[in-house]
C-alpha positions in Angstrom: -70.2 21.6 117.2 -68.2 19.8 114.4 -70.2 21.5 111.9 -69.3 24.6 113.1 -65.4 23.6 113.5 -65.7 22.4 109.6 -67.7 25.7 108.8 -64.1 27.4 108.8 -62.2 25.5 106.8 -63.6 27.2 104.0 -62.5 30.5 105.2 -58.9 31.3 104.1 -58.4 33.4 107.0 -58.3 31.0 109.6 -55.2 28.8 110.3 -55.5 25.0 109.8 -52.6 24.7 112.7 -53.5 25.2 115.5 -57.0 23.8 114.9 -60.0 25.6 115.5 -62.3 23.8 118.4 -65.9 24.7 119.1 -67.2 24.4 123.4 -70.2 24.5 125.1 -70.1 27.3 127.4 -73.2 27.4 129.1 -77.0 26.8 128.9 -79.5 29.0 128.6 -83.4 28.7 129.5 -84.1 27.8 126.3 -80.9 27.6 124.3 -77.2 26.2 124.3 -74.7 29.1 124.3 -71.5 27.7 122.3 -68.0 29.4 121.2 -66.0 28.7 118.4 -62.2 29.7 118.6 -60.1 29.9 115.5 -56.7 31.9 115.0 -56.4 33.9 111.9 -53.6 34.8 109.6 -54.5 38.2 109.4 -56.2 39.8 112.8 -55.4 43.2 111.8 -57.9 43.0 109.1 -60.6 42.5 111.7 -62.8 40.0 112.7 -66.1 41.4 112.0 -66.4 39.2 108.4 -65.8 35.7 110.6 -68.1 36.7 113.3 -70.6 37.9 111.2 -73.8 36.9 109.4 -71.3 35.2 106.7 -70.2 32.5 109.0 -74.0 31.6 110.0 -75.2 31.3 106.6 -72.0 29.0 105.4 -73.1 26.8 108.6 -76.7 26.7 107.4 -75.3 25.9 103.9 -73.3 22.9 105.7 -76.5 21.8 107.7 -78.8 21.2 104.6 -75.9 18.7 103.6 -75.9 17.2 107.0 -78.1 14.7 109.1 -78.7 17.8 111.7 -82.3 18.5 111.3 -81.7 22.4 112.3 -79.3 24.7 113.7 -80.4 26.2 116.7 -80.9 30.5 116.6 -81.1 32.8 119.6 -84.8 31.4 121.5 -85.2 28.3 119.7 -85.2 24.7 121.2 -82.6 22.3 120.3 -84.0 18.5 120.8 -81.1 16.3 121.3 -82.1 12.6 121.6 
């Protein structure tokens, strides 16, 4: 979840105060449902950029430089431990 929160720091539209927060909101048959909350400076510009492929691609780049083996995708398993 730290990766999700860190990923928002590179988007200029996301405010640093209040800080963003990531939460587990549920468990599916083969997934963990996560939610990322962040305040943006210009909501009138819409959310598509932030909720789109751009953020996921950014997370994938961060993941490559971290100790995380893989990012879960819809329908994939995430092994913890």
